[in-house]
C-alpha positions in Angstrom: 48.8 -2.1 10.6 47.5 -5.1 12.5 44.2 -6.1 10.9 42.5 -7.3 14.1 43.2 -4.0 15.9 42.2 -2.0 12.8 39.0 -4.0 12.4 38.0 -3.5 16.1 38.7 0.2 15.7 36.5 0.4 12.6 33.7 -1.5 14.3 33.9 0.8 17.4 33.8 3.9 15.3 30.9 2.5 13.2 28.9 1.8 16.4 29.5 5.4 17.6 28.4 6.9 14.3 25.3 4.7 14.2 24.6 5.2 10.5 24.5 2.7 7.6 27.8 2.2 5.6 26.1 3.5 2.5 25.7 6.9 4.0 29.4 7.3 4.4 29.7 6.9 0.6 27.0 9.4 0.0 28.1 12.2 2.4 31.6 13.5 2.1 31.6 15.3 5.4 30.3 12.3 7.2 32.9 10.1 5.6 35.6 12.6 6.5 34.4 12.7 10.1 34.4 8.9 10.3 37.9 8.6 8.9 39.1 11.3 11.3 37.5 9.4 14.2 39.2 6.2 13.2 42.6 7.9 12.8 42.3 9.5 16.2 41.4 6.2 17.8 44.6 4.8 16.2 46.8 7.4 17.7 46.4 10.0 14.9 47.8 7.7 12.2 47.6 8.9 8.6 45.1 6.7 6.9 44.2 6.1 3.3 40.5 7.0 3.1 39.8 4.6 0.3 41.5 1.7 2.2 39.4 2.5 5.3 36.2 2.6 3.4 37.1 -0.6 1.5 37.8 -2.4 4.8 34.5 -1.2 6.3 32.6 -2.4 3.2 34.4 -5.8 3.5 33.4 -6.1 7.2 29.8 -5.3 6.2 29.8 -8.0 3.5 31.2 -10.6 5.9 28.5 -9.8 8.5 31.0 -8.5 11.0 29.4 -5.1 11.7 26.9 -4.9 14.5 23.3 -4.0 14.0 22.6 -0.3 14.3 20.7 1.1 17.2 18.6 3.5 15.1 15.0 4.2 16.1 12.5 2.6 13.7 9.6 5.0 14.4 6.9 2.3 14.2 8.4 0.3 11.4 9.2 -3.4 11.8 12.9 -3.5 12.8 13.3 -7.0 11.4 12.5 -5.9 7.8 15.6 -3.6 7.8 
């Protein structure tokens, strides 16, 4: 698997789901849907769920994930 293509696929799926990375670890159904979405974007490849989540976490730690578009309902968006 080419890392650049994989990373861009992960980022695109992350943007579409628009939820924090931590929620994927807390919610099994959400994590499954995310991994299925990534697999579909990659031509229905069989993916190791742990590897996908590990790479997503690494991208987050490196600051390579975009900011989420969530509504802040009156809170200061900069404090998040």
